[in-house]
ROPA-408784 format. One record per atom (N, C-alpha, C): residue in three letters; x, z, y. Coordinates in steps of 0.001 Angstrom, whole numbers, plus 500000, padded with zeros to 6 digits. Atoms other than C-alpha are relative to their C-alpha. Layout:
REM ROPA-408784
ALAXZY...
//
This chain:
REM ROPA-408784
UNK501276499600500583UNK562004745302824492UNK499171498785499612UNK500952501052500352UNK559335743228822780UNK498855500035501010UNK501154500031499097UNK556140742268824599UNK499138501250499836UNK500822498816500224UNK554241745119822956UNK500688501245500569UNK499275498845499464UNK556953747618823876UNK499954500015501530UNK500092500097498542UNK556898746346827469UNK498624500436500473UNK501365499590499683UNK553128746761827533UNK499836501508499832UNK500109498562500263UNK553391750265826029UNK500649500823501099UNK499327499290498904UNK555809751282828782UNK499086500084501228UNK500960499993498886UNK553148750314831361UNK498885501003499713UNK501055499054500382UNK550519752326829433UNK500436501433500277UNK499486498642499765UNK552703755449829605UNK500021500335501495UNK499894499796498554UNK553071754967833353UNK498634500066500666UNK501318500072499358UNK549430754138834164UNK498874500094498961UNK500990499936501091UNK547241755374831268UNK498555499882500456UNK501397499973499552UNK544048755840833314UNK499637498826500911UNK500274501165499144UNK544374752726835486UNK499201498967499213UNK500765501050500673UNK541801750041834665UNK500909498791499797UNK499186501173500316UNK543647747235832904UNK499203498723500197UNK500821501210499936UNK540799744701832617UNK498544500361500286UNK501439500003499752UNK537379744445834212UNK499458498694499418UNK500599501189500614UNK535395742047832010UNK498541499953500447UNK501331500013499383UNK532345741131834054UNK498915499541499032UNK501006500504500927UNK530547739168831341UNK499634501058498964UNK500252498936500988UNK530930742009828833UNK499534501287500657UNK500371498812499230UNK530105744497831606UNK500812501215499548UNK499118498915500452UNK533099746575830588UNK501189500138500930UNK498733499756499316UNK536078748154832228UNK500807500938499123UNK499182499255500960UNK538916749421830086UNK501359500334500601UNK498716499543499487UNK541933751474831053UNK501132499489499119UNK498835500391500802UNK545447750749829866UNK500045500797498699UNK499981499179501209UNK545148753657827419UNK498956499514499001UNK501040500507500897UNK541874752307826017UNK500411498671499387UNK499523501284500523UNK543381748840825691UNK501018500225498890UNK499020499719501049UNK546300750289823736UNK499333500568498751UNK500710499451501163UNK543939752287821506UNK499317498886499201UNK500677501108500677UNK541949749131820737UNK501009499084499308UNK498933500800500601UNK545168747217820079UNK500515500688498740UNK499519499255501174UNK546354749964817716UNK499025499877498828UNK500991500117501060UNK543078749808815790UNK499934498609499409UNK500129501368500502UNK542886746023815551UNK501270499543499298UNK498755500388500671UNK546567745582814673UNK500059500584498589UNK500054499391501330UNK546045748006811775UNK499063499212499091UNK500934500806500785UNK543031745971810627UNK500642498673499588UNK499327501266500310UNK545028742743810844UNK501018500183498878UNK498994499738501024UNK547812744273808786UNK499338500236498642UNK500739499748501247UNK545304745501806191UNK499448498710499398UNK500529501291500459UNK543917741967806001UNK501102499034499563UNK498886500810500490UNK547384740658805179UNK500748499212501046UNK499266500690498930UNK548563739399808581UNK501293500758500271UNK498689499366499859UNK552265740077808891UNK500869499230500993UNK499010500624499126UNK555318739197810917UNK500190498528499640UNK499811501456500105UNK555755735420811464UNK498729499223499641UNK501243500717500298UNK552181734627810379UNK499411499433501289UNK500625500638498833UNK550283732290812698UNK498492500205499942UNK501436499720499902UNK546781733122813902UNK499422499183501151UNK500644500841498989UNK544585730629815744UNK498955500814500761UNK500957499283499155UNK542649732105818685UNK499051499013500667UNK501049500776499326UNK539373730470819732UNK499040501001500636UNK500737498951499295UNK538227733256822026UNK500095499696501490UNK499926500270498563UNK537282732684825687UNK500773501103500717UNK499290499004499205UNK539152734509828428UNK499114501232500153UNK500827498794500086UNK537906738064827935UNK500893501180499630UNK499280498815500454UNK538951741622827169UNK500392499841498535UNK499733500191501434UNK538705740744823465UNK501202499095499767UNK498858500901500156UNK541205737924823914UNK501307500773500110UNK498732499293499781UNK543870740320825204UNK500209501124498993UNK499852499085501122UNK543144742932822548UNK500609499249498818UNK499500500813501115UNK543733740174819986UNK501449499593500219UNK498659500512499692UNK546811738805821712UNK501055501091499857UNK499000498929500048UNK548618742119822131UNK500111500578498589UNK499940499541501400UNK547682743151818562UNK500931499106499186UNK499115500939500694UNK549415740009817285UNK501447500201500425UNK498646499718499520UNK552419740735819487UNK500567501232499292UNK499532498727500570UNK552601744245818026UNK500527499824498582UNK499565500146501398UNK552865743115814400UNK500965498829499803UNK499024501092500103UNK555127740155815187UNK499412498697499502UNK500642501259500370UNK552551737456814391UNK499977499071501217UNK500001501004498933UNK552191734270816432UNK498571499599500345UNK501317500432499521UNK549087733546818524UNK500048498500500271UNK500038501458499865UNK548183729860818309UNK498800499607500863UNK501064500484499124UNK546162728135821045UNK499909498482499905UNK500279501432500004UNK544586724699820697UNK498777499775500874UNK501109500279499094UNK542340723269823417UNK498877499306499236UNK501094500602500776UNK538960722628821697UNK499356498795500681UNK500544501184499330UNK538121719982824321UNK500757498735499611UNK499250501150500483UNK540744717729822723UNK499222499297498880UNK500657500768501049UNK539777715068820190UNK500134500697498644UNK499964499413501337UNK539072715978816556UNK501331499712499316UNK498723500353500639UNK542186714125815406UNK501137500848500557UNK498958499183499371UNK544329716070817915UNK499961501426499439UNK500126498615500461UNK542970719494816894UNK500342500118498519UNK499702499958501438UNK543130718713813175UNK501492499839499740UNK498554500204500148UNK546713717468813537UNK500751501263500422UNK499351498767499518UNK547661720587815530UNK499896501114498959UNK500173498976501040UNK546221722856812821UNK500861499697498783UNK499136500396501117UNK548111720878810212UNK501445500392500276UNK498638499615499612UNK551345721530812131UNK500168501522499957UNK499877498547499868UNK550667725228812781UNK499777500741498684UNK500368499340501251UNK549199726111809365UNK499615501462500218UNK500383498605499734UNK547411729231810682UNK499462500699498757UNK500449499192501132UNK546781732008808180UNK498632500617500271UNK501284499404499637UNK543783733325810098UNK499485499374501291UNK500672500462498785UNK541295732371812810UNK499242501183500592UNK500788499016499274UNK539999734822815418UNK499159499229501002UNK500851500834499152UNK536984733368817195UNK498735500723500413UNK501323499529499597UNK533750734027819021UNK498976499408499043UNK501042500581500866UNK530508733466817093UNK499680498550500374UNK500288501358499548UNK529882730352819211UNK501040499012499487UNK498914500877500444UNK533276728951818199UNK499910499660498517UNK500185500325501419UNK532217729060814542UNK499410498601499830UNK500612501328500069UNK530231725902815284UNK501047498891500041UNK498931500999499931UNK533522724121815922UNK500504499610498614UNK499591500349501363UNK534116724188812170UNK499360498689499557UNK500670501253500358UNK531653721299811947UNK500604498803500741UNK499334501059499248UNK533639719331814535UNK501434499803499524UNK498602500043500423UNK537144720201813318UNK500084500488498555UNK500008499655501422UNK537327720108809536UNK501187500872499610UNK498807499207500317UNK540792721703809594UNK499721501501500077UNK500305498578499869UNK539211725040810576UNK499483500590498694UNK500491499532501297UNK537578725253807134UNK501149500369499057UNK498861499770500882UNK541047725282805566UNK500735501303500311UNK499334498750499633UNK542112728472807363UNK499471501117499098UNK500437499033501031UNK542031731268804736UNK499089501124500487UNK500725498821499536UNK540627734068806903UNK499409499739501385UNK500648500101498692UNK538107734047809773UNK499532501382500432UNK500393498716499419UNK537597737086812009UNK499212499704501271UNK500827500257498824UNK534784737079814568UNK500074501152501000UNK499890498989498941UNK534760738902817894UNK498821500964499997UNK501161499126500191UNK531248740274817234UNK499415499722498620UNK500495500083501376UNK529276740772814030UNK499236498717499723UNK500679501186500506UNK528215737643812162UNK499901500173498480UNK500134499823501456UNK526799737807808601UNK501023499177499218UNK499057500622500934UNK529338736992805858UNK501402499810500586UNK498669500119499405UNK532323737167808272UNK500560501381500321UNK499320498776499576UNK534884739890808955UNK499953500080501520UNK500091499806498553UNK534457741322812456UNK501162500874500484UNK498946499170499404UNK537099742792814764UNK499577501469499977UNK500235498557500042UNK537329746553814207UNK501150500707500704UNK498950499306499242UNK539251748406816888UNK500018501495499697UNK500092498571500307UNK538240751781815449UNK500594500323498630UNK499387499788501305UNK540270751434812269UNK500706501356499975UNK499397498657500003UNK541230755006811301UNK501500499981499705UNK498556500121500270UNK544594753838809993UNK500687499441501238UNK499255500543498874UNK547299752916812404UNK501220499248499479UNK498829500777500398UNK549890750202812046UNK501209500583500714UNK498792499430499412UNK553280751780812580UNK500847498881500606UNK499252501038499298UNK555146749758815169UNK501372499805499376UNK498699500337500561UNK558104747978813647UNK500892499425501102UNK499063500615499059UNK561210746808815436UNK499843498491499904UNK500245501441499989UNK560363743231816455UNK501221499267500557UNK498930500864499517UNK563113740660816755UNK499435499148501128UNK500546500717498839UNK562612739173820211UNK500106498492499902UNK499946501455500202UNK563436735724818874UNK498798499511499199UNK501221500357500725UNK560145735809816918UNK499039499273500938UNK500976500750499208UNK557521733333818144UNK498809500883500335UNK501156499217499557UNK554834735080820204UNK498786499103500230UNK501076500941499686UNK552783732079821346UNK500354498603499524UNK499850501423500301UNK552269728537820116UNK498824499270500633UNK501052500831499407UNK550342725961822130UNK500403498547499824UNK499758501419500274UNK550091722190822053UNK499818499149501248UNK500107500994498941UNK550662719350824471UNK500113498627499369UNK499980501344500590UNK550182715658823872UNK500941499055500723UNK499154500906499251UNK552205714059826655UNK499382498618500070UNK500492501377499851UNK551920710271826885UNK499625499369498672UNK500226500635501303UNK551725709612823133UNK498671500396499374UNK501242499522500600UNK548611711612822315UNK500218500774498718UNK499676499266501222UNK550405713157819314UNK500325501448500369UNK499750498600499652UNK550368716986819359UNK501465500397499816UNK498674499398500087UNK553691718650820106UNK499812501495500197UNK500179498551499946UNK553872722379819448UNK501080500643500857UNK499089499265499128UNK555422724538822154UNK499990501460499565UNK499881498625500475UNK556688727869820851UNK500710500835501055UNK499389499075499048UNK557418730784823173UNK500278501319499272UNK499612498747500644UNK559325733759821795UNK499711501172500939UNK500132498805499161UNK559031737352823044UNK501021499948501137UNK498951500102498988UNK562342736857824864UNK499628498993501080UNK500335501063499056UNK561139733612826462UNK498906500460500959UNK501105499575499142UNK557876735106827757UNK500411501098500972UNK499518498956499099UNK559642738149829183UNK500899499412501088UNK499164500686499005UNK562162735862830891UNK499122499251500996UNK500928500717499125UNK559326733708832249UNK499304500971500951UNK500630498970499164UNK557650736877833525UNK500941500407501133UNK499032499606498974UNK560834737881835369UNK500162498919501070UNK499873501102499041UNK561060734428836982UNK498732499882500845UNK501291500181499330UNK557355734294837841UNK499684501148500956UNK500408498791499278UNK557041737853839163UNK500215499934501515UNK499828500013498537UNK558617737402842631UNK499181498906500697UNK500714501113499371UNK556766734116843236UNK498497500229500059UNK501420499646499875UNK553330735603842574UNK499857501464500442UNK499959498690499333UNK554350738939844101UNK499153501056499283UNK500734499013500794UNK553085741187841321UNK500341501420500468UNK499803498623499570UNK552583744782842444UNK499067500922499239UNK500783499030500768UNK551399747795840473UNK498725500410500735UNK501277499444499557UNK547783748952840864UNK499160499060500867UNK500834500938499248UNK546624745893842842UNK498955499387499078UNK501091500590500769UNK543357744272841737UNK500014498491500193UNK499844501454499965UNK543624740596840851UNK498898499334499177UNK500945500821500752UNK540876738157839868UNK500738498735499593UNK499205501140500444UNK542485735507837719UNK499247499105499037UNK500572500990500906UNK541381732328836010UNK501061499345499145UNK498882500566500753UNK544784731595834483UNK500484501036498984UNK499680498993501032UNK545406733386831140UNK501419500544500068UNK498611499533499973UNK549199733535831532UNK500223500954501173UNK499900499085498858UNK548777735218834951UNK499495501382499606UNK500535498698500377UNK546642737963833404UNK500964500733499077UNK498994499367500859UNK549273738594830744UNK501115500592500850UNK498976499484499084UNK551823738979833545UNK499498501257500710UNK500583498818499351UNK549460741427835282UNK500113501236499101UNK499950498880500941UNK549355743594832142UNK501417500536499826UNK498603499569500122UNK553139743702831985UNK500491500687501264UNK499596499433498716UNK553270744772835619UNK499309501323500302UNK500754498807499673UNK550597747486835727UNK498973499752501086UNK501057500352499060UNK547895745701837722UNK498649500083499310UNK501363500078500525UNK544120745670837298UNK499527498558500134UNK500420501404500010UNK542688742263836339UNK498494499900499841UNK501434500267500080UNK539157740998836882UNK499781498659499313UNK500438501244500636UNK537718738410834488UNK498547499807500422UNK501338500183499444UNK534701737146836422UNK499098499267499009UNK500988500657500856UNK531525735956834716UNK499730498599500545UNK500094501376499529UNK532131732297835529UNK500438499059498885UNK499631501004500995UNK532551729085833545UNK501200499221500512UNK498775500625499510UNK536158728066834099UNK500107498549499556UNK499932501377500500UNK535702724887832014UNK499146499060500853UNK500883500813499153UNK533026723690834464UNK499934500630501394UNK499922499321498693UNK534113724862837948UNK498845499678500941UNK501074500364499080UNK531346722951839734UNK498714500769499720UNK501160499181500331UNK528834725182837943UNK500157501446500487UNK499769498646499496UNK530390728306839472UNK499154500227501245UNK500779499608498826UNK528028730013841891UNK500956500688500982UNK498983499421499098UNK530307730638844916UNK499609501355500570UNK500426498702499463UNK528190733483846272UNK500116501100498948UNK499836499030501088UNK528154735213842881UNK501473500357499825UNK498563499762500092UNK531944734799842760UNK500448500943501111UNK499612499136498884UNK532272736381846195UNK499437501412499833UNK500539498670500304UNK529987739234845113UNK500916500750499032UNK499071499385500957UNK532373739864842217UNK501258500477500704UNK498791499627499242UNK535338739909844587UNK499739501283500781UNK500358498797499246UNK533545742485846746UNK499837501215499083UNK500311498889500909UNK532368744602843803UNK501264500666499458UNK498786499450500611UNK535830745009842277UNK501113500258501015UNK499005499792498932UNK537616745261845646UNK501271499194499720UNK498903500891500351UNK539777742302844678UNK500767499573501248UNK499205500430498836UNK542637741533847038UNK500934498834499674UNK499180501137500399UNK544393738791845039UNK499163499105499083UNK500623500921500947UNK543177735677843236UNK501060499005499541UNK499098501005500561UNK545235733487840899UNK499190499068499122UNK500858500916500746UNK543503730349839611UNK500391498559500288UNK499803501422499744UNK543426726562839458UNK499275499636501296UNK500630500359498726UNK542442724729842677UNK498494499799499909UNK501441500236500139UNK538977723932841261UNK499193501254500327UNK500711498766499681UNK537970727604841532UNK499985500242501503UNK499942499783498553UNK539134727785845147UNK499103499015500751UNK500935500961499402UNK537124724646845939UNK498594500586500048UNK501314499368500032UNK534022726592844905UNK499955501214500922UNK499963498791499180UNK535093729772846706UNK499709499676501471UNK500202500410498610UNK535092727894850021UNK498518499816500317UNK501420500290499782UNK531406727051849539UNK499147501257500170UNK500777498768499948UNK530348730700849479UNK499569500395501403UNK500522499540498716UNK528214732147852279UNK500107501513500162UNK499859498548499935UNK528792735791851413UNK501202500383500873UNK498869499457499254UNK531077737910853563UNK500793500916499076UNK499161499117500804UNK534030739596851898UNK500213501313500737UNK499863498684499369UNK534143743318852561UNK501456500420500137UNK498564499691499958UNK537888743463851916UNK500757498691500116UNK499280501249499801UNK540193740779853235UNK500999499768498869UNK499030500276501073UNK542067739140850313UNK501413499882500568UNK498615500033499533UNK545794739605850655UNK500652498661499710UNK499310501232500377UNK546843736468848803UNK499235499222498940UNK500520500915501005UNK545699733442846786UNK501185499251499391UNK498948500719500710UNK547906731800844141UNK499357498858499218UNK500589501189500617UNK547168728261842964UNK501000499293499106UNK499140500738500916UNK548565726341839991UNK499170499369498910UNK500687500613501133UNK547720724377836875UNK499499498601500261UNK500478501331499630UNK546700721218838779UNK500471499720501432UNK499553500323498629UNK547615719340841990UNK499170500722501057UNK500661499299498899UNK546802721319845130UNK500114499135501256UNK500018500866498824UNK545753719143848073UNK500139500818501289UNK499851499296498716UNK546776720149851627UNK498655500275500671UNK501317499809499380UNK543148719696852739UNK499321501252499451UNK500555498772500570UNK542130722494850344UNK500623501214500680UNK499322498880499338UNK544735724789851875UNK499519500163501427UNK500502499944498623UNK543508723892855364UNK498639500691500043UNK501333499421500019UNK539923724805854462UNK500047501478499600UNK499839498588500379UNK541016728024852748UNK500521500823501176UNK499431499286498859UNK543067729000855791UNK498947500197501091UNK501061499892498993UNK540097728314858065UNK499003501099499634UNK500988499004500448UNK537778730509855962UNK500623501384499834UNK499314498726500228UNK540374733197855130UNK501320500002500780UNK498792500161499162UNK542822733123858076UNK501083501049499773UNK499012498931500194UNK544515736411857139UNK500522500082498568UNK499581500001501402UNK545081735524853481UNK501191499073499810UNK498821500830500272UNK548502734256852375UNK499673499032498861UNK500296501034500986UNK548250730993850422UNK501300499535499351UNK498794500355500743UNK550797730204847685UNK499670498933498955UNK500200501089500960UNK551178727095845517UNK501190499958499046UNK498962500111501024UNK553099726813842237UNK499887498652499311UNK499958501229500797UNK554170723608840492UNK500859500254498774UNK499222499886501228UNK555339723491836902UNK499403499110498934UNK500559500740501132UNK554729721948833523UNK499791500985498861UNK500253499117501134UNK553600723386830202UNK501308500547499445UNK498712499603500571UNK557243723499829095UNK500899500741500988UNK499149499363498981UNK558638724867832368UNK499140500471501168UNK500858499437498947UNK556633727186834613UNK500604501301500492UNK500179500996498941UNK557405727580837484UNK501225499108500174UNK498895500880499609UNK559515724677838757UNK500241500117501503UNK499865499865498544UNK558821724912842491UNK498800500757500562UNK501083499256499351UNK556640726779844964UNK500078499799501505UNK499960499956498538UNK555647726906848607UNK498837500829500518UNK501049499266499313UNK553555728898851056UNK499358499086501044UNK500756500838499066UNK550960727476853432UNK500777499719501284UNK499271500154498731UNK553229728012856444UNK501009498851499957UNK499016501082500112UNK555610725354855081UNK499386498620500236UNK500667501291499823UNK552989722604855546UNK499997499600501475UNK499890500435498613UNK554166721142858840UNK499190498718500213UNK500733501227499676UNK552409718270860633UNK500748498779499477UNK499196501124500512UNK555289715979859604UNK499771499819498508UNK500228500061501448UNK554810716831855927UNK498605499455499704UNK501370500487500204UNK551045716242856189UNK499906498497500258UNK500020501437499681UNK551599712825857795UNK500634499184498883UNK499343500699501099UNK553955711838854988UNK499066499858498801UNK500931500077501117UNK551334712671852388UNK498882499006500296UNK501046500945499612UNK548705710678854316UNK500467498550499930UNK499459501370500037UNK551013707668854345UNK500381499558498593UNK499754500382501389UNK551400707700850551UNK501381500327499482UNK498640499658500427UNK554805709378850195UNK500034501036498876UNK500032499075501120UNK553641711738847461UNK499355501317500359UNK500557498666499801UNK552519715348847087UNK501138500991500183UNK498999498982499690UNK554629718071848664UNK499810501189499063UNK500103498831500892UNK555423720854846147UNK501075501046500294UNK499155498920499511UNK557997722875848086UNK501403500088499455UNK498622499727500381UNK561279724462847080UNK500117500281498504UNK499720499721501410UNK562737724525843585UNK500351501479499856UNK499733498573500185UNK562781728089842236UNK501464500223499634UNK498574499706500152UNK566157729793842038UNK500502499884498564UNK499501499860501366UNK566350730257838273UNK499740498778499126UNK500138501225500771UNK565929726637837243UNK500948498955500584UNK499170501112499544UNK568271723651837416UNK499146498739499937UNK500821501214499933UNK566604720389838485UNK500858498809500377UNK499286501241499706UNK567934716847838466UNK499049498840499756UNK500838501180500166UNK566634713284838298UNK500710498969499123UNK499481501159500710UNK567096710399835901UNK499992498809500956UNK499876501165499117UNK567764706924837301UNK498666499514500539UNK501317500470499550UNK564063706112837494UNK499247501028500827UNK500629498974499185UNK563322709317839411UNK499284501081499218UNK500671498978500792UNK561980711360836493UNK500717501336500145UNK499442498652499892UNK562469715110836927UNK500458500478498630UNK499556499272501182UNK564573716864834319UNK500388501411500438UNK499742498604499644UNK564932720650834260UNK500656500730498840UNK499413499134501023UNK566937723262832404UNK500023501426500540UNK499964498603499582UNK567038727030832440UNK499445500891498910UNK500404499034501024UNK566163730193830554UNK498494500033499782UNK501451500034500195UNK562416729709831104UNK499494498563499804UNK500364501365500365UNK562434726053830045UNK500058499896498475UNK500057500115501453UNK561352725372826448UNK501100499056499510UNK498830500746500438UNK564473724180824633UNK499684498945498941UNK500298500896501111UNK562837722498821648UNK498554500181499585UNK501345499891500555UNK559447721727820160UNK500073500489498554UNK500083499497501371UNK558319723233816866UNK500325498879499015UNK499523500951501002UNK560017721455813945UNK500616498751500635UNK499321501057499241UNK561671719271816636UNK499155498740500172UNK500878501148499787UNK558629716981816794UNK499835499783501500UNK500051500290498575UNK558956715383820238UNK501315500203500722UNK498708499754499345UNK562554716441820956UNK500698498707500406UNK499298501252499735UNK563912712903820775UNK499498499354501279UNK500589500647498828UNK561506711694823450UNK500088500858501264UNK500165499126498840UNK561477714745825715UNK501172500924500309UNK498863499118499758UNK564808716580825425UNK501301499204500091UNK498683500618499846UNK568305715611826554UNK501075501070499840UNK498850499102500134UNK571556717270825502UNK501117499425500857UNK498961500464499082UNK573998716898828395UNK501083501071500058UNK498881499053500015UNK577328718632827790UNK499651501327499388UNK500378498759500663UNK575692721199825524UNK498829500727500652UNK501172499426499325UNK572883722007827991UNK498771499155499692UNK501236500720500307UNK569338721096826960UNK499163499855501268UNK500846500309498845UNK567306719399829686UNK498654499489499500UNK501348500476500342UNK563548718856829516UNK499575498879500944UNK500529501115499215UNK562120715532830672UNK498527500285500285UNK501352499575499639UNK558944716432832582UNK498985498864499945UNK500929501127499921UNK557466712924832716UNK499479499765501401UNK500403500153498602UNK556945713388836477UNK501087499290500798UNK499089500660499071UNK558540711017838978UNK499932500742501333UNK499980499245498748UNK559645712773842161UNK501222499606500832UNK498836500206499129UNK562110712753845030UNK500244501280500788UNK499643498854499171UNK563903715303847186UNK500211499499501424UNK499798500451498623UNK563750715031850991UNK501259500631500595UNK498767499542499351UNK566477715816853507UNK500053501517500173UNK500049498540499879UNK565336719465853659UNK499929500692498644UNK500027499478501374UNK565573719928849864UNK498609500434499569UNK501365499799500471UNK561810719861849452UNK499695498978498911UNK500344500871501117UNK560431718385846238UNK498654499328500260UNK501217500780499812UNK557815715605846402UNK499644499314498683UNK500464500671501213UNK555781714473843392UNK499445498623500338UNK500513501358499823UNK555126710740843126UNK498986499639498919UNK500967500262501062UNK553207710790839843UNK500643499939498636UNK499519500067501374UNK553521710378836104UNK500799498715499779UNK499164501145500337UNK556224708076834780UNK499191498942499256UNK500793500919500809UNK553720706548832362UNK498968499229500818UNK501045500628499181UNK551387705599835244UNK500546498989501005UNK499410500899498993UNK553852703574837383UNK499538498555499769UNK500450501395500057UNK552584700071838194UNK501035499116500691UNK499063500970499436UNK555016697197838742UNK499252498681500168UNK500743501235499770UNK553414694180840398UNK500483499313501277UNK499592500820498848UNK554568691377842708UNK501175500613500766UNK498808499439499368UNK557894693077843342UNK499814501398500550UNK500264498657499494UNK556246696366844272UNK500009501011498864UNK500109498875500929UNK556569699717842521UNK498962500956500568UNK501089499157499514UNK553312701615842885UNK499911501283499174UNK500209498702500653UNK552950705301842115UNK498553500400500274UNK501431499727499787UNK549186705793841611UNK499709501365500614UNK500295498650499518UNK549288709539842228UNK500242500119501506UNK499686499929498571UNK550903709099845679UNK498885499375500836UNK501096500664499291UNK548172706681846740UNK498717500823499885UNK501186499153500184UNK545495708956845271UNK500027501210500933UNK499866498866499090UNK546842711892847289UNK499631499581501408UNK500293500498498656UNK546712709830850487UNK498499499740500165UNK501423500315499935UNK543176708632849715UNK499169501287500037UNK500742498742500029UNK541963712135848906UNK500128500750501318UNK499805499318498724UNK543460713496852106UNK499237499310501130UNK500722500754498968UNK541869710725854188UNK498495500188499892UNK501456499997500213UNK538414711041852639UNK499441501325499500UNK500403498741500621UNK538325714522851040UNK499151499758498753UNK500708500344501227UNK537036712811847880UNK501015499612498926UNK499124500348501115UNK538536712251844412UNK500258498500499974UNK499629501410500101UNK540378708957843881UNK500876499797498769UNK499179500322501176UNK542102707197840964UNK500416498537500062UNK499453501358499941UNK544345704122840840UNK500432499548498614UNK499590500557501289UNK544724701929837733UNK500223498499500131UNK499850501452500084UNK545804698415836813UNK499096499509498876UNK500953500521500979UNK543091696443835024UNK499756498517500259UNK500206501453499886UNK542712692708834320UNK500887499392501078UNK498987500507499070UNK545869692048836346UNK499665500300501462UNK500317499566498648UNK544373693769839370UNK500283501489500143UNK499799498583499704UNK545324697077840994UNK498744500490500714UNK501290499552499495UNK542054698911841538UNK500061501476500355UNK500082498615499543UNK541569702095843539UNK498532500424499957UNK501351499447500090UNK538431703968842484UNK499918501227500894UNK500170498853499114UNK537061706511844933UNK498556500478499986UNK501341499440499872UNK534101708843845226UNK499523499948501442UNK500356500135498584UNK534150708156848962UNK499348498638500258UNK500591501284499604UNK532150705424850693UNK500917499238500952UNK499047500645499086UNK535173704607852880UNK500835498973499239UNK499348501034500793UNK536126701326851226UNK500850499050500848UNK499257500920499129UNK537744699691854260UNK501475500393500137UNK498608499566499910UNK541002701664853934UNK500911499038499244UNK499057500944500597UNK544077699611853067UNK501255500725499510UNK498742499498500541UNK547045700440850856UNK500765498809499442UNK499193501129500460UNK549893698048850150UNK500014499938498470UNK499976500205501442UNK549653696585846661UNK498675500221499309UNK501322499754500585UNK546023697628846108UNK499113498781500230UNK500818501207499892UNK543789694615845366UNK498551500295500351UNK501427499751499846UNK540396696293845410UNK499726501503500010UNK500455498612499990UNK538713699580846283UNK498533500014499568UNK501351499957500557UNK535574700451844281UNK499456501426500057UNK500644498686499931UNK533151703320844856UNK499407500379498642UNK500642499432501186UNK532172705514841876UNK499340501318500407UNK500655498723499715UNK529712708382841978UNK500809501171499472UNK499203498915500582UNK531960710435839716UNK501167499432499211UNK498795500370500734UNK535534709949838523UNK500233501045498906UNK499811499017501096UNK536142711544835092UNK501273500823500187UNK498865499079499844UNK538419714596835197UNK500320500672498672UNK499598499292501214UNK540342716551832572UNK499093501190499772UNK500915498913500324UNK538321719179830745UNK500623501376500178UNK499339498695499955UNK540925721898830965UNK499905500642501384UNK500014499434498656UNK541251722362834747UNK498970499334500902UNK500989500724499206UNK538635719857835975UNK500572499609501362UNK499340500324498730UNK541148718736838617UNK500886498765499908UNK499150501169500169UNK543223715890837145UNK499169498829499481UNK500737501183500434UNK541994712317836652UNK500232499762498508UNK499921500369501416UNK541228711447833025UNK500059498469499941UNK499825501452499909UNK542691707926833090UNK499499499276498753UNK500467500618501251UNK541901707223829452UNK498490499787500037UNK501458500088499909UNK538211707949829999UNK499579499023501104UNK500304500910498892UNK538228706052833319UNK500087498545499546UNK499819501383500466UNK539576702883831698UNK498955499635498950UNK500994500260501048UNK537158703258828797UNK498629499680500618UNK501332500155499385UNK534114703517831084UNK499904498775500903UNK500094501037498971UNK535000700964833733UNK501012498874499784
//
């Protein structure tokens, strides 16, 4: 089945079940209502000339409207294109040049991005999520209906972009087949169960929820700025919707811990991914929510998931290793992926849920290996396997520092520093010195190969998850 057909099968099974609670829009829509809105909007898209294989850029925040748009595109066989607007103008313009979208679906606020990204002006058709003068608006009440066609599952469903170490956009295309395979691999590791209520901050998790028959809560929070999240308001949302699961990046859970509200229903499980998860965060979560199962997923944009672990696997020995700078523990490799290492320790992976090639093969030479007819993806992460077959991340290959006969993995030292101080840290080489920046005042700590420790009030982080060090910005500022 295609993605739309898989979704339709869930609708037939649970027509009256709430599919999405959108707190900001103050709406709750059943699976049947979601399908009705998809049927109306897909017909409008078709009337506007959007057809199979066409690419449509989505600049819509995580919302009910986003999933109406996404599933409508799936239904007609068009490709949903995602570009992170927090990237540089050159990156976004280059990505649009590669994708050549035929239409743009955006929020009224996103229209302002046309002045930042000139490539958006070149897109022939703009559709807004709410009414804006002189623009076509989404119409889910279209009286006509687009008759579902048989979709070839090899058709591209999603296109997104990653820059890697070069900064040049590489387009990652996921077909209907690929996403359904990824769903099958992901499902047991995030324990998807029908009718459960899940609050999620990760868009791909919510799509998986819709394919399973769960109810998803989109809280009225700013995911791009986690530190602005009101933890008590977040906990009120959890209580209001009787949420028993949460899937999000670690930054959201950092805020959740700060809440003073009491939860009326004990959460069954938390799932973390999208950024490094520190053991100290898990310790604090376990202390506040002792009866909640804690799960961590590791993966890359091209291969998700790669490994996973549960809180119970964090033994005292493993914690001591992380404190001594041996890397970040990321658990067991998932069953349906093959993992190996290059000579320098870089992880390579292959499998049915690993992206085989970039769009138009831009980036394949640098990131793909053909070994005996099997395509392996080079993750760019350096890692090692311990005697118990646990995977340990040491850091990015591009960040390794070689000095005075030592090989330093900045990420491993940063993990140790963060665990010792519970503050963000970042290690770089500058002016022939290895400098460890920290938000902690504990500057007397020693690490082999580190020349200097400097206190900063704030270390710049990535805009997407607000959890990874932005090394480019760090070097630019300091």
